[in-house]
C-alpha positions as CSV (number, residue, x, y, z in Angstrom):
1,M,-23.9,6.8,-24.2
2,S,-22.8,8.0,-20.8
3,F,-19.1,7.7,-19.9
4,I,-20.3,5.6,-16.8
5,H,-22.5,2.9,-18.1
6,F,-23.1,-0.7,-17.5
7,S,-25.1,-3.2,-19.6
8,K,-27.7,-5.7,-18.5
9,E,-25.0,-8.5,-19.0
10,E,-22.7,-6.8,-16.6
11,L,-25.4,-6.0,-14.0
12,N,-26.7,-9.6,-14.1
13,N,-23.3,-10.9,-13.4
14,L,-23.1,-10.7,-9.7
15,H,-19.3,-11.5,-9.6
16,F,-18.9,-8.3,-11.7
17,S,-21.7,-6.0,-10.3
18,L,-21.2,-6.6,-6.6
19,E,-17.5,-5.7,-6.8
20,R,-18.5,-2.3,-8.1
21,E,-20.0,0.4,-5.6
22,V,-21.8,3.6,-6.1
23,L,-21.2,6.5,-3.8
24,Q,-22.7,9.9,-3.3
25,A,-21.4,12.2,-0.6
26,N,-22.6,15.9,0.2
27,H,-21.3,19.0,1.8
28,V,-22.8,18.2,5.2
29,G,-21.0,14.8,5.5
30,A,-23.9,12.6,4.6
31,Y,-23.5,9.9,2.1
32,S,-25.5,7.3,0.1
33,S,-23.9,4.1,-1.1
34,S,-24.4,0.5,-2.2
35,S,-23.2,-1.9,-4.8
36,L,-24.0,-1.4,-8.5
37,V,-27.2,-3.5,-8.2
38,N,-28.3,-1.9,-4.8
39,C,-27.5,-5.0,-2.8
40,N,-25.6,-3.9,0.3
41,T,-22.3,-5.7,0.6
42,R,-20.9,-3.8,3.5
43,K,-22.0,-2.6,6.9
44,Y,-21.0,0.9,5.6
45,H,-23.6,0.7,2.8
46,G,-26.9,2.5,3.2
47,L,-29.3,4.7,1.4
48,L,-29.0,7.5,3.9
49,V,-25.9,7.6,6.2
50,V,-25.7,10.8,8.3
51,H,-24.0,12.6,11.2
52,Q,-25.8,12.7,14.6
53,P,-24.2,15.8,16.3
54,Q,-26.6,15.6,19.3
55,M,-24.9,12.1,20.0
56,D,-21.2,12.1,19.0
57,D,-21.2,13.5,15.5
58,K,-20.2,10.3,14.0
59,R,-21.9,8.8,11.0
60,Y,-24.9,6.5,11.4
61,V,-26.8,4.3,8.9
62,L,-30.4,5.3,9.2
63,L,-32.1,4.0,6.0
64,A,-30.3,0.8,4.9
65,S,-32.3,0.2,1.8
66,L,-35.8,0.6,0.1
67,D,-37.2,-2.4,-1.8
68,E,-39.7,-1.7,-4.7
69,T,-42.3,-4.3,-5.8
70,I,-44.5,-4.2,-8.9
71,L,-48.0,-5.3,-8.1
72,R,-50.5,-6.2,-10.8
73,G,-53.3,-8.5,-9.8
74,V,-51.8,-11.6,-8.4
75,V,-48.4,-11.0,-10.0
76,K,-45.6,-9.6,-7.9
77,V,-42.2,-8.4,-9.4
78,L,-39.6,-7.8,-6.6
79,L,-37.0,-5.2,-7.7
80,G,-34.9,-5.2,-4.5
81,T,-31.8,-7.6,-3.9
82,H,-30.6,-8.9,-0.6
83,R,-28.0,-11.5,0.4
84,Y,-28.8,-14.0,3.0
85,P,-27.0,-17.2,4.0
86,E,-26.3,-19.0,0.7
87,I,-29.0,-17.1,-1.2
88,Y,-29.9,-13.9,-2.9
89,H,-33.6,-12.9,-2.4
90,P,-35.2,-11.2,-4.0
91,Q,-33.2,-11.1,-7.3
92,G,-34.3,-7.7,-8.5
93,Y,-31.0,-7.3,-10.3
94,Y,-32.3,-9.6,-13.0
95,Y,-34.7,-6.8,-14.1
96,M,-32.0,-4.2,-14.4
97,E,-31.4,-3.4,-18.0
98,N,-28.9,-0.5,-17.8
99,F,-27.1,1.7,-15.3
100,S,-25.6,5.1,-16.1
101,Y,-24.3,7.9,-14.1
102,E,-24.2,11.4,-15.5
103,K,-25.7,13.8,-13.0
104,A,-27.1,11.1,-10.7
105,P,-27.0,7.3,-10.6
106,K,-29.7,5.9,-12.8
107,W,-31.2,2.4,-13.3
108,E,-33.5,1.1,-15.9
109,F,-35.9,-1.8,-14.9
110,Y,-37.7,-3.9,-17.5
111,A,-40.5,-6.3,-16.4
112,D,-42.6,-7.5,-19.2
113,D,-44.3,-4.4,-20.6
114,I,-43.2,-2.2,-17.7
115,V,-40.2,0.0,-17.9
116,I,-39.2,2.0,-14.9
117,H,-36.3,4.5,-14.6
118,K,-35.0,5.0,-11.0
119,E,-32.6,8.0,-10.1
120,I,-31.0,8.4,-6.6
121,L,-30.0,11.9,-5.7
122,L,-28.3,13.0,-2.4
123,M,-28.9,16.6,-1.8
124,Q,-25.8,18.7,-1.5
125,D,-26.5,20.9,1.5
126,E,-28.7,18.8,3.8
127,A,-28.9,15.2,5.0
128,S,-31.7,14.3,2.6
129,L,-32.1,11.8,-0.2
130,L,-34.4,12.0,-3.3
131,I,-35.3,8.9,-5.4
132,R,-37.3,9.7,-8.7
133,Y,-39.2,6.8,-10.4
134,T,-40.4,7.5,-13.9
135,I,-42.9,5.1,-15.4
136,K,-41.7,5.0,-19.1
137,E,-43.8,2.1,-20.3
138,A,-46.8,0.3,-19.0
139,K,-49.8,-1.1,-20.9
140,L,-52.1,-1.0,-17.9
141,P,-51.9,0.9,-14.5
142,F,-50.4,-1.0,-11.6
143,Q,-49.2,-0.5,-8.0
144,L,-45.7,0.2,-6.6
145,Q,-44.9,-1.0,-3.2
146,F,-42.0,0.3,-1.1
147,D,-40.5,-1.5,1.9
148,P,-38.0,0.5,3.9
149,F,-35.3,-1.3,5.8
150,L,-33.8,0.6,8.7
151,S,-30.7,0.3,10.9
152,F,-30.2,3.4,13.2
153,R,-26.7,2.4,14.2
154,K,-23.1,3.5,13.9
155,M,-21.6,2.8,10.4
156,H,-18.9,0.6,11.9
157,A,-21.3,-1.7,13.6
158,V,-24.1,-4.1,12.6
159,G,-27.6,-4.1,14.1
160,K,-29.5,-6.9,15.6
161,C,-33.1,-7.6,16.5
162,N,-33.7,-6.2,19.9
163,L,-36.6,-5.3,22.3
164,H,-35.3,-1.7,22.7
165,A,-36.3,-0.5,19.2
166,N,-39.2,1.8,19.0
167,T,-41.7,0.3,16.5
168,Q,-44.1,3.2,16.4
169,S,-44.4,5.6,13.6
170,E,-46.3,9.0,13.1
171,K,-48.1,10.1,10.1
172,V,-46.7,13.2,8.4
173,S,-47.7,14.7,5.0
174,N,-47.5,12.0,2.4
175,G,-45.5,9.7,4.6
176,I,-44.4,8.9,8.2
177,K,-41.6,9.9,10.6
178,L,-40.0,7.5,13.0
179,K,-36.8,6.9,15.1
180,M,-35.8,3.5,16.4
181,Y,-34.0,4.8,19.4
182,S,-34.6,8.0,21.5
183,D,-31.2,9.7,21.0
184,F,-31.5,9.8,17.2
185,S,-33.0,12.4,15.0
186,D,-36.4,11.7,13.4
187,L,-36.2,10.1,10.0
188,F,-38.9,11.3,7.6
189,L,-40.0,9.1,4.8
190,Q,-42.3,11.0,2.3
191,F,-43.7,10.9,-1.3
192,S,-44.7,13.4,-3.8
193,K,-48.1,11.7,-4.0
194,K,-50.1,10.4,-1.1
195,P,-49.4,6.7,-0.4
196,E,-51.3,4.1,1.5
197,F,-49.0,3.2,4.5
198,V,-49.6,-0.2,6.1
199,A,-48.0,-0.5,9.5
200,A,-46.4,-4.0,9.8
201,P,-43.5,-3.8,12.2
202,D,-41.1,-6.7,11.6
203,W,-37.4,-7.6,11.5
204,N,-35.6,-8.9,8.5
205,Y,-33.0,-11.3,9.7
206,N,-29.5,-12.3,8.6
207,N,-28.6,-9.9,5.8
208,E,-25.2,-10.9,4.9
209,Y,-22.4,-8.4,3.9
210,N,-19.8,-10.3,1.9
211,Q,-17.2,-7.5,1.9
212,E,-17.2,-7.6,5.7
213,R,-16.8,-11.3,5.8
214,E,-13.8,-11.1,3.5
215,R,-12.2,-8.4,5.7
216,G,-12.7,-10.6,8.9
217,Y,-15.5,-8.5,10.5
218,E,-19.0,-9.3,11.7
219,Y,-21.1,-9.5,8.6
220,N,-24.7,-10.4,9.6
221,E,-27.4,-7.8,10.3
222,D,-31.0,-7.7,11.2
223,L,-32.8,-4.9,9.6
224,Y,-36.1,-3.4,10.9
225,C,-39.1,-2.7,8.6
226,P,-41.9,-0.5,10.0
227,G,-44.4,-1.5,7.3
228,Y,-44.9,-0.6,3.6
229,F,-46.1,2.1,1.2
230,R,-48.3,1.6,-1.8
231,L,-49.3,3.9,-4.7
232,P,-51.1,3.4,-8.0
233,V,-49.1,4.4,-11.0
234,K,-49.5,4.5,-14.8
235,R,-47.4,5.2,-17.9
236,G,-45.9,8.7,-17.8
237,D,-46.1,9.1,-14.1
238,Q,-43.3,10.5,-12.0
239,L,-43.0,9.7,-8.4
240,I,-40.4,11.1,-6.0
241,F,-39.5,9.6,-2.6
242,S,-37.6,11.5,0.0
243,A,-35.8,10.5,3.2
244,G,-34.3,13.1,5.5
245,L,-34.1,14.5,9.0
246,S,-36.7,17.1,8.5
247,E,-40.3,17.2,7.1
248,I,-40.7,18.5,3.6
249,N,-43.6,19.9,1.6
250,P,-44.4,17.1,-0.9
251,R,-45.4,19.5,-3.5
252,K,-42.0,20.9,-3.6
253,L,-40.2,17.5,-4.3
254,K,-40.4,17.6,-8.1
255,G,-39.0,21.2,-8.1
256,L,-36.3,20.3,-5.7
257,M,-35.2,17.3,-7.7
258,E,-35.0,19.5,-10.8
259,S,-33.1,22.3,-9.0
260,E,-30.5,19.9,-7.5
261,L,-29.9,18.2,-10.9
262,K,-29.4,21.7,-12.6
263,Q,-26.7,22.4,-10.1
264,R,-24.7,19.2,-11.0
265,A,-22.0,19.2,-13.6
266,P,-22.5,16.2,-16.0
267,I,-19.9,13.4,-15.8
268,R,-18.9,12.9,-19.5
269,N,-15.1,11.8,-19.1
270,F,-12.3,10.8,-16.7
271,E,-11.6,14.2,-15.7
272,D,-15.2,14.9,-14.8
273,C,-15.2,11.8,-12.6
274,L,-12.2,13.1,-10.6
275,E,-13.6,16.5,-10.2
276,N,-17.0,15.2,-9.1
277,A,-15.3,12.7,-6.7
278,A,-13.1,15.6,-5.3
279,R,-16.1,17.7,-4.4
280,Q,-17.4,14.8,-2.3
281,F,-14.6,14.8,0.2
282,I,-15.3,18.4,1.3
283,S,-17.6,18.9,4.3
284,H,-19.0,22.2,5.7
285,V,-19.3,21.4,9.4
286,S,-20.2,23.3,12.5
287,N,-16.6,24.2,13.2
288,G,-15.5,25.0,9.7
289,T,-14.5,23.0,6.5
290,E,-13.1,19.5,6.6
291,I,-11.9,16.8,4.2
292,T,-13.0,13.2,4.7
293,A,-9.9,11.1,4.0
294,G,-11.8,8.2,2.3
295,F,-15.1,6.4,2.0
296,H,-16.5,4.7,3.7
297,W,-14.7,4.3,7.1
298,F,-12.2,7.2,7.2
299,G,-12.8,10.5,8.9
300,T,-10.7,13.7,9.1
301,W,-7.0,12.8,9.1
302,G,-4.4,15.6,9.3
303,R,-1.7,14.1,7.0
304,D,-4.4,13.1,4.4
305,T,-6.0,16.5,4.5
306,F,-2.8,18.5,3.8
307,I,-1.6,16.0,1.2
308,S,-4.9,16.0,-0.7
309,L,-5.9,19.6,-0.1
310,P,-4.1,21.1,-3.2
311,G,-5.5,18.6,-5.5
312,L,-9.0,18.7,-4.2
313,T,-9.2,22.5,-4.2
314,L,-6.5,24.4,-6.2
315,A,-6.4,21.8,-9.0
316,I,-10.1,22.5,-9.7
317,G,-10.0,26.3,-9.1
318,Q,-11.2,26.7,-5.5
319,P,-8.6,28.5,-3.6
320,E,-11.2,29.8,-1.2
321,V,-12.0,26.3,0.0
322,C,-8.4,25.5,0.3
323,K,-8.0,28.4,2.8
324,E,-11.2,27.4,4.6
325,V,-9.8,24.0,5.4
326,I,-6.4,25.4,6.4
327,D,-8.1,27.7,8.8
328,T,-10.3,24.9,10.2
329,M,-7.3,22.6,10.7
330,L,-5.2,25.3,12.5
331,K,-7.7,25.2,15.4
332,D,-6.3,21.9,16.4
333,L,-2.5,22.8,16.0
334,K,-0.9,22.0,19.4
335,G,2.7,22.0,20.3
336,G,3.9,22.2,16.6
337,L,1.6,19.2,15.7
338,F,-1.6,18.6,13.8
339,P,-3.7,15.6,14.8
340,N,-3.2,12.5,12.7
341,T,-6.8,11.7,13.3
342,G,-9.9,13.4,14.9
343,S,-10.2,16.8,16.3
344,G,-10.8,18.6,19.5
345,H,-11.0,16.2,22.4
346,N,-10.8,13.2,20.1
347,A,-7.5,14.3,18.4
348,A,-4.6,11.9,18.2
349,Y,-1.3,13.7,17.6
350,N,0.7,10.7,16.4
351,S,1.9,12.2,13.2
352,A,5.4,13.4,12.5
353,D,4.7,14.7,9.1
354,A,1.3,16.3,9.1
355,S,2.6,19.7,10.0
356,L,5.2,19.5,7.3
357,W,2.6,18.7,4.8
358,F,0.6,21.6,6.1
359,I,3.5,23.9,5.1
360,R,3.7,22.2,1.7
361,A,0.0,22.9,1.3
362,L,0.5,26.6,2.2
363,Q,3.4,26.8,-0.2
364,Q,1.2,25.5,-3.0
365,Y,-1.6,27.9,-2.0
366,A,0.7,30.9,-1.8
367,V,2.1,30.1,-5.3
368,Y,-1.4,29.5,-6.8
369,T,-2.8,32.8,-5.5
370,G,0.4,34.8,-5.9
371,T,0.3,35.8,-2.4
372,I,3.6,34.6,-0.8
373,S,4.1,37.8,1.2
374,K,0.5,37.9,2.3
375,T,0.5,34.3,3.2
376,W,3.6,34.8,5.4
377,G,1.9,37.7,7.1
378,E,-1.1,35.6,7.9
379,Y,0.5,32.3,8.6
380,G,4.1,33.1,9.2
381,G,3.6,32.9,13.0
382,K,2.2,29.3,12.7
383,I,5.0,28.2,10.4
384,K,7.6,29.7,12.8
385,S,6.0,27.8,15.7
386,I,6.0,24.5,13.8
387,L,9.7,24.9,12.8
388,E,10.8,25.8,16.3
389,H,8.9,22.9,17.9
390,Y,10.5,20.5,15.4
391,R,14.0,21.9,15.9
392,N,13.6,21.7,19.7
393,G,11.6,18.4,19.8
394,T,7.8,17.9,19.6
395,I,6.3,15.7,22.3
396,L,3.2,13.6,21.7
397,P,0.5,15.3,23.6
398,G,-0.9,12.9,26.4
399,A,2.1,10.7,26.2
400,D,5.0,11.8,28.4
401,F,8.4,12.0,26.8
402,I,7.5,10.3,23.5
403,R,9.1,12.6,21.0
404,V,7.5,12.8,17.7
405,A,10.3,14.7,15.9
406,R,13.4,16.7,16.8
407,M,16.3,18.2,14.8
408,Q,19.8,16.8,15.4
409,E,23.0,18.8,15.4
410,N,23.5,17.8,11.7
411,G,20.2,19.5,10.8
412,L,18.4,16.4,10.0
413,L,15.0,15.4,11.6
414,Y,14.9,12.5,13.8
415,T,11.4,11.0,14.2
416,G,9.6,8.6,16.6
417,E,10.8,6.2,19.2
418,D,10.9,2.5,19.4
419,G,7.4,0.9,19.1
420,V,5.7,4.1,17.8
421,A,4.7,4.5,14.2
422,V,4.7,8.3,13.3
423,T,5.3,8.4,9.6
424,W,2.6,7.7,7.0
425,M,3.7,4.0,7.0
426,D,2.0,3.5,10.3
427,A,0.4,0.0,10.2
428,V,0.7,-1.7,13.6
429,V,0.2,-5.5,14.2
430,D,0.3,-7.1,17.7
431,G,1.3,-3.7,19.1
432,K,4.4,-3.3,16.9
433,P,4.9,-1.1,13.7
434,V,5.1,-3.3,10.7
435,T,7.6,-0.9,9.2
436,P,9.5,0.5,12.1
437,R,11.0,3.7,10.8
438,T,12.3,5.4,13.9
439,G,15.2,7.6,13.2
440,L,16.0,9.7,10.1
441,A,13.1,9.0,7.7
442,V,14.1,10.1,4.1
443,E,10.8,11.7,3.2
444,L,10.4,13.5,6.5
445,N,13.8,15.1,5.9
446,A,12.9,16.0,2.3
447,L,9.8,17.7,3.7
448,W,11.7,19.4,6.5
449,Y,14.3,20.9,4.0
450,N,11.5,22.0,1.8
451,A,9.5,23.6,4.6
452,I,12.6,25.7,5.8
453,R,13.5,26.8,2.3
454,F,9.9,27.9,1.6
455,A,9.7,29.7,4.9
456,L,12.9,31.6,4.2
457,E,11.7,32.5,0.6
458,A,8.4,33.8,2.2
459,A,10.2,35.7,4.9
460,A,12.3,37.3,2.3
461,F,9.3,38.5,0.5
462,S,8.1,40.1,3.7
463,D,11.5,41.3,4.8
464,D,11.4,39.2,8.0
465,K,15.1,39.7,8.7
466,N,15.0,38.0,12.2
467,F,13.6,34.8,10.8
468,I,16.1,34.8,8.0
469,Q,19.0,35.4,10.3
470,E,18.0,32.6,12.7
471,W,17.4,29.8,9.9
472,D,19.5,30.9,6.9
473,T,22.4,28.5,7.7
474,I,20.3,25.4,8.3
475,P,19.4,24.4,4.7
476,L,23.1,24.1,3.8
477,L,23.7,22.0,6.7
478,I,20.8,19.7,5.8
479,E,22.0,19.4,2.2
480,K,25.4,18.1,3.4
481,S,24.1,15.8,6.0
482,F,21.3,14.4,3.8
483,R,23.6,13.3,1.0
484,E,26.1,11.8,3.5
485,T,23.4,10.0,5.4
486,F,21.0,8.7,2.7
487,W,22.9,8.4,-0.5
488,D,24.8,5.3,-1.7
489,G,26.8,5.7,-4.9
490,E,26.8,2.0,-5.6
491,K,23.2,1.3,-4.9
492,K,22.1,4.4,-6.7
493,Y,19.2,5.2,-4.4
494,L,18.4,6.7,-1.1
495,A,18.2,4.8,2.1
496,D,14.6,4.7,3.5
497,C,15.4,5.3,7.1
498,V,18.7,5.7,9.1
499,N,19.1,5.1,12.9
500,G,22.6,5.5,14.1
501,N,24.7,3.2,12.2
502,Q,21.8,1.2,10.9
503,H,20.7,1.9,7.3
504,D,17.5,0.5,6.0
505,W,18.1,0.0,2.4
506,S,14.6,-1.4,1.6
507,L,13.7,0.0,-1.8
508,R,10.6,2.1,-1.0
509,P,8.8,5.1,-2.6
510,N,9.6,7.4,0.2
511,Q,12.7,8.6,-1.5
512,I,10.8,10.1,-4.4
513,F,9.9,13.2,-2.3
514,A,13.6,14.1,-2.3
515,A,13.2,14.6,-6.1
516,S,9.6,15.9,-6.3
517,L,9.4,18.8,-3.8
518,P,10.2,22.4,-5.0
519,Y,13.3,22.6,-2.8
520,S,15.3,19.4,-2.9
521,P,18.5,18.7,-0.7
522,V,20.1,16.6,-3.5
523,E,21.4,17.5,-6.9
524,D,19.9,16.6,-10.3
525,E,22.1,13.6,-10.7
526,I,20.8,12.0,-7.6
527,K,17.2,12.9,-8.5
528,K,17.5,11.1,-11.9
529,S,19.0,8.0,-10.3
530,V,16.3,7.8,-7.6
531,L,13.7,8.3,-10.3
532,E,14.9,5.6,-12.5
533,K,15.2,3.1,-9.6
534,V,11.7,3.8,-8.5
535,K,10.5,3.5,-12.0
536,E,12.2,0.2,-12.6
537,K,11.0,-1.5,-9.3
538,L,8.1,0.4,-7.9
539,L,6.0,2.0,-10.7
540,T,2.8,0.2,-11.7
541,P,-0.2,1.5,-13.8
542,R,-2.0,2.3,-10.6
543,G,0.7,3.9,-8.6
544,L,3.8,3.1,-6.7
545,R,4.6,0.0,-4.7
546,T,5.5,0.5,-1.1
547,L,8.3,-2.1,-1.4
548,S,10.2,-3.8,-4.3
549,P,9.0,-7.1,-5.4
550,D,12.7,-8.3,-5.0
551,D,12.5,-7.9,-1.2
552,K,11.9,-11.0,0.9
553,L,9.3,-9.1,3.0
554,Y,7.2,-8.1,-0.2
555,K,3.5,-8.9,-0.1
556,G,1.8,-8.6,-3.5
557,I,-1.8,-9.2,-2.5
558,Y,-3.8,-7.1,0.1
559,F,-6.4,-9.5,1.4
560,G,-7.7,-11.3,4.4
561,S,-8.2,-10.3,8.1
562,Q,-7.1,-7.1,9.6
563,H,-3.9,-8.7,10.8
564,E,-3.2,-10.1,7.2
565,R,-4.0,-6.8,5.5
566,D,-1.9,-4.7,7.8
567,L,1.1,-6.8,7.2
568,A,0.7,-6.0,3.5
569,Y,-0.4,-2.4,3.8
570,H,3.0,-1.0,3.3
571,Q,5.0,-4.0,2.2
572,G,4.3,-3.9,-1.5
573,T,0.7,-2.7,-1.7
574,V,0.4,0.1,-4.4
575,W,-0.7,3.6,-3.5
576,P,-2.1,5.9,-6.2
577,W,-1.2,9.1,-4.3
578,L,2.4,8.5,-4.7
579,L,2.1,8.8,-8.5
580,G,1.6,12.5,-8.1
581,H,5.1,12.9,-6.7
582,F,6.6,10.5,-9.2
583,A,5.1,12.6,-12.0
584,E,6.3,15.8,-10.4
585,A,9.8,14.5,-10.1
586,Y,9.8,13.0,-13.6
587,L,8.7,16.3,-15.2
588,K,11.4,18.1,-13.2
589,V,14.2,15.8,-14.4
590,Y,13.0,15.3,-18.1
591,G,10.9,18.5,-18.7
592,D,8.9,18.5,-21.9
593,E,10.4,15.3,-23.0
594,G,8.7,13.5,-20.0
595,V,5.2,14.9,-20.7
596,L,4.0,12.0,-23.0
597,F,5.1,9.4,-20.6
598,I,3.3,11.0,-17.6
599,Q,0.3,11.8,-19.8
600,S,0.1,8.0,-20.7
601,L,0.2,7.2,-17.0
602,Y,-2.6,9.6,-16.4
603,E,-4.8,8.5,-19.3
604,N,-4.3,4.7,-18.5
605,F,-5.8,5.3,-15.2
606,A,-9.2,6.1,-16.6
607,P,-10.5,2.5,-16.6
608,A,-10.0,2.4,-12.9
609,V,-13.2,4.7,-12.3
610,L,-15.2,1.8,-13.6
611,E,-13.5,-1.1,-11.6
612,Y,-14.3,-0.6,-8.0
613,G,-15.7,2.8,-6.7
614,V,-17.7,3.9,-9.8
615,G,-16.6,7.3,-10.8
616,T,-13.8,7.6,-8.3
617,I,-10.3,6.2,-7.3
618,A,-9.5,3.5,-4.7
619,E,-7.2,3.9,-1.7
620,I,-4.8,1.1,-2.7
621,Y,-4.2,-1.6,-5.3
622,D,-2.4,-5.0,-5.2
623,G,1.3,-4.9,-5.9
624,D,0.9,-7.9,-8.1
625,E,-0.8,-7.9,-11.5
626,P,-3.6,-7.3,-12.3
627,H,-3.3,-4.7,-9.5
628,K,-6.8,-5.2,-8.2
629,A,-8.4,-2.3,-6.3
630,R,-8.6,-2.7,-2.5
631,G,-9.3,-0.8,0.6
632,A,-11.6,2.3,0.6
633,I,-13.5,2.7,-2.6
634,S,-12.9,6.5,-2.8
635,Q,-9.7,8.0,-1.3
636,A,-9.2,11.8,-1.1
637,W,-5.4,11.8,-1.8
638,S,-5.8,9.3,-4.6
639,V,-8.2,11.5,-6.4
640,A,-6.3,14.7,-5.5
641,E,-2.9,13.6,-6.9
642,L,-4.4,12.5,-10.2
643,L,-5.9,15.9,-10.6
644,R,-2.6,17.5,-9.7
645,I,-1.0,15.3,-12.5
646,K,-3.6,16.5,-15.0
647,N,-2.7,20.1,-14.0
648,M,1.1,19.4,-14.4
649,I,0.6,18.0,-17.8
650,S,-1.6,21.0,-18.9
651,T,0.9,23.4,-17.5
652,H,3.8,21.8,-19.3
653,I,1.8,21.7,-22.6
654,S,0.9,25.4,-22.2
655,K,4.5,26.5,-21.6
656,K,5.7,24.5,-24.6
657,E,3.0,26.1,-26.8
658,I,4.1,29.5,-25.7
659,K,7.7,28.7,-26.3
660,E,6.8,27.5,-29.8
661,E,4.8,30.6,-30.5
662,D,7.6,32.9,-29.4
663,M,10.0,31.0,-31.7
664,V,7.6,31.5,-34.6
665,L,7.2,35.2,-33.8
666,Q,11.0,35.7,-33.6
667,T,11.4,34.0,-36.9
668,I,9.0,36.4,-38.5
C-alpha cells in the first residue's frame, strides 16, 4: 500500500475528503489542484492553472475541471462532483474506491462491473496536463463522455456568465482549441484517440466554493462548457487526455506520459513527501529561478525565499539551484533592501529582515559548498552594501522618510516607524499593525549580529583588511547592548521588542533566533533559559505558537473573515517554520542528548501530510489543540525547515557514530 492512501470510506465522507487537497506544481509555475474527490472547494482550484506572460504574468485558472460520464445504453454514471447551493451534483465521489499518490495522484472508480483507474500528471517543464484513464474491468464495451468546465480568469477572482466570452472552438488533431477572451493563450484539449466532439456552448451556474465562503470571500462561480467529447472504450483500453497551451501530436501522448512518470521519484515515506513538495516551489521563469512562497495564493516573497532557500535546495543536495535563486533575487536589491513581495516594477520593499535572511542563506550556502572565500569574492560587495545601508539607515523606496532599519549608537538595529509593519509579524487590520514592533526587534538584532560576524569571517578568509578594520568592533558593542536591552534575569527570557523605555515582554518565539543562529549575541546560559521558556509555553507538535496562551491577547483559533484571521495570525497561531530554529537551538544547547527529542518532533509531524495538503505541510496551525491546519495548504518555509531538521538529526547521528567508532579504534 502506498504511503499516501485513502480508502473508499474516507473518500465517501465529504467532511473528511473535502478538507484534504491535492496539489501538483511544476518548474514553469503552473499548478493543478482540487480536493481529494476532485470537487473544487476554492477559487484557486483548477485542473490547469498557468501564467499568462503576455498579460501580466499572473496565474490564471483556465481549465477548472473535467467531468467524466460512463454511458452504456440508457444508463449514465456521472463521475464528477460539484457543489451547488445546498446540494452536491453529480456525486461521483460515491464511485471512488481508492486514492493513492506515489508518482502521480491516482483514483480508482468502481461502477458495477466497470473499473476505471484515473491518473493526473502535470508535466514538469511546460504548462500542460495529462490524464490517463485505464479501463481495468468491463464486461461489455461502453462510451466515456468528457465535459470540460472553463474559467479563463485570475486565480484570485471568480468568473460569471457574460456576453463577452468567445463561445467558438476550432478543431485540432483529436480535439479542439479555444480561448474565452482575446488576450489569453489558446487552450488545447486533445485525446490520444479521436473523439467525437459535440459543440454545445453553455454556462454552468452557481458552483460554490466552501473554503472561500468560510474565508469571507465571494464563493459563487459560473463555469463555461463548450460542449462534450465522447469515445468508445472497452476492457484493457488506455486513454490519455491532454490540456495545454500548445498543440501536441496525439500519437506521442502515451510515450510522453510514461517518460514523465519515469522521471518522478516515488513517494514512499514522510521524507519523500517533503522532498517532492520542496521541488514544487521552484520555478524557472524568464528572468531566472524563483521560489513560490506558498500555494495557492502566494507569489514570490523576499523574506520567505531566503528563509526557505537552504531547506528547499541545500537540504536535498541542490546547491546549484540555491545559487540560481540568489542570483535572480539580487536583480531586485535596491538601497540595501530586497522586496517583501513581487519583483521589478511590482516590488514592495517593506521588509526589514529580508536582506539579513539573504546573508544567512549565503552563509549556509558557503558552508555547504565549502566556498566561504569564493562566496565573499562573488557576493562580498552586495553584503557590504547591505550592511552599510542598514548602518546608515535604509529608506522604503517610494515612501519618503519611512526608515525600514538603521543602526543606533549602541550597535543595535532600530526598525520601522509607527504604523508600518516591517518584521515578519506584519498583519495589518484597519490600517494598523496587529503586532506593532517598531523599535529594537529581538530577531532583527540577532540576525544583524550574525550577518556582521559572518561577513567578518568571510572577509578574514579573503584577507579583506579594510572591511575588517571598519566593522571589527561592532559585534562586541552589539553583544553588550543586546543583553542590556533584551534580557531580564527575573523573567528568564528576552523582550520581544524595545522602543525607548518601553519593553514588550509578550512571550513570543522571535527570541529563539538569538539561540539558533551560528553567531549569537548571548551566552549559553541565556540560550538555555530562552529555549526552556519557549519549550514550556510555545512549543506544539506542529511548530511554535506566536504568543503564549497565558497572554490576554492570545487567540488560539485561526478562522473567519480576513479581519478575524489577521487578528489571530501572529497572536497565538502556530507556524511550522519556527520549529527549524527551535531544533537548531535545542541541538546547540543539548548536543547529542537532545537528538532523540528533536527526532520525535520530526517524526510526529509525519501525519500532517495526510491532514490538509496531501503530501505537504501547511502554512499555519491553530494554537489550540488539536492544532488544525490552516492557511495555505503548502508553504515553502514549512517544508524547508522540516527538511533542515531532518538534516540536523542526520548530521548529529553521523558525528556521534564517528566519535563512537574512534573510541573503539583507540581502545583496540
